[in-house]
Structures are given as C-alpha cells and as structure tokens.
C-alpha positions as CSV (number, residue, x, y, z in Angstrom):
1,M,64.3,3.9,2.2
2,L,62.8,0.6,3.2
3,A,66.0,-1.2,4.1
4,P,65.7,-0.1,7.8
5,L,62.6,-2.3,8.0
6,W,64.9,-5.4,8.1
7,Q,65.7,-4.3,11.7
8,Y,62.3,-5.7,12.7
9,A,63.7,-9.2,11.8
10,T,67.3,-8.7,13.0
11,A,67.4,-6.2,15.9
12,G,65.4,-8.2,18.4
13,R,62.4,-7.8,20.6
14,D,63.5,-4.6,22.3
15,F,63.7,-2.7,19.0
16,V,60.4,-4.1,17.8
17,A,58.7,-3.1,21.1
18,S,60.0,0.5,20.7
19,A,58.6,0.8,17.1
20,T,55.1,-0.6,17.0
21,T,53.2,2.3,15.5
22,A,53.1,3.8,12.0
23,H,51.6,7.0,10.7
24,L,50.4,6.7,7.1
25,T,49.6,9.6,4.9
26,T,47.9,9.1,1.5
27,L,46.2,11.5,-0.9
28,Y,42.9,10.7,0.7
29,E,43.6,10.3,4.5
30,E,46.0,10.2,7.4
31,A,45.8,7.4,9.9
32,D,47.8,5.7,12.7
33,Y,48.4,2.0,12.8
34,V,49.7,-0.5,15.4
35,L,51.9,-3.5,14.5
36,F,50.5,-7.0,15.2
37,A,52.8,-9.3,13.2
38,V,56.3,-9.4,11.8
39,I,56.8,-12.2,9.3
40,R,59.8,-13.5,7.4
41,A,57.8,-15.0,4.5
42,S,59.0,-17.3,1.7
43,S,57.4,-16.9,-1.7
44,N,57.8,-20.7,-2.2
45,P,54.4,-22.3,-1.5
46,S,56.1,-25.6,-0.5
47,S,58.2,-23.8,2.2
48,P,57.0,-24.0,5.8
49,D,57.7,-20.2,5.9
50,Y,55.3,-19.5,3.0
51,F,52.7,-16.8,3.8
52,N,50.4,-15.5,1.1
53,Y,50.4,-11.9,2.4
54,A,49.5,-10.2,-0.9
55,G,46.8,-12.5,-2.1
56,Y,44.0,-10.7,-0.3
57,T,42.8,-7.2,-1.2
58,S,39.6,-7.9,0.6
59,F,37.9,-10.9,2.3
60,A,34.7,-12.6,1.3
61,T,33.7,-13.2,4.9
62,D,34.6,-12.2,8.4
63,A,35.8,-15.8,9.0
64,D,38.2,-15.5,6.0
65,M,39.7,-12.3,7.5
66,L,40.0,-13.8,11.0
67,S,41.7,-16.9,9.4
68,Y,44.2,-14.6,7.7
69,I,44.9,-12.8,10.9
70,E,45.4,-16.0,12.8
71,T,47.8,-17.3,10.1
72,A,49.7,-14.1,10.3
73,R,50.0,-14.4,14.1
74,T,51.2,-18.0,13.8
75,H,54.0,-16.9,11.3
76,S,55.0,-13.8,13.3
77,L,58.5,-13.7,14.7
78,Y,57.1,-11.9,17.8
79,S,53.9,-12.1,19.8
80,F,52.0,-8.8,20.2
81,N,49.2,-8.0,22.6
82,V,47.1,-6.3,20.0
83,D,43.5,-7.3,19.4
84,V,42.5,-7.5,15.7
85,T,38.9,-8.0,14.6
86,A,37.2,-8.7,11.3
87,S,36.0,-5.0,11.3
88,D,39.5,-3.6,11.6
89,R,41.3,-1.9,8.7
90,L,44.6,-3.6,8.0
91,T,47.7,-2.5,6.1
92,L,51.1,-4.0,5.5
93,A,54.6,-3.0,4.6
94,T,56.9,-5.5,2.7
95,L,60.5,-5.7,1.8
96,G,61.8,-8.5,-0.4
97,S,65.1,-10.1,-1.1
98,G,65.1,-13.1,-3.4
99,N,62.5,-15.6,-2.3
100,E,62.2,-14.0,1.1
101,S,60.1,-11.1,2.2
102,L,59.7,-9.3,5.4
103,V,56.1,-8.5,6.1
104,L,54.9,-6.1,8.8
105,L,51.1,-6.2,9.4
106,F,49.3,-3.4,11.1
107,R,45.8,-2.6,12.1
108,Q,44.4,0.9,12.2
109,I,44.2,2.4,15.7
110,R,40.6,2.7,16.8
C-alpha cells in the first residue's frame, strides 16, 4: 500500500506538484494536510543524508520546532512554497528500505 510513495522520490517535480495534499482520517478526527518536505533520509547518523525524523513526538520550545522544520527543508528533495510555523500541526509518512527511508512531511491546512 505504501510503495507508491516512492514516486515522490523518483517520478520528479511534476508528479510531486500534482500530489501535495493528504486527507487523514483517524478514530478521533479528519484533517487535510499540505506537503512541505520530501526527504530521502539515511538511518546512519554519520551519513550526510541522516535526518532524525522520528525523534520528536513533541518539541520543548517553538525554537526547537522551527529548527526541525528548517532542517527538514534543507534535506528536502524539492522546495515547496508552504509556510510552516511553530503553532502548526505536523504529520509525516515514511517508507523504509534498508538504511534509507523516504519521509514526507506535512502540515495541517489552516
């Protein structure tokens, strides 16, 4: 089911531009999200492609969250014209293969 997510890394900018929103439904809510980063992340901390995407379930300060967002944007394969603030709700989708993961980061649509 998640294998088509690899298209975000392989199909190019036109594909990504056509698929920048996600609708998520949980037991507790439904919400729409907009994509702001697509990252091919290594799980090896010594790799230049390392990105600790799962190490944060919350942030101690707004500065910590903004730093995470900026790091994600730096690692992103594509640039997105999406503003993200410390008060935004974020979510991510991941797909892994060996030491590499594809990470899609979204913020909830305001």
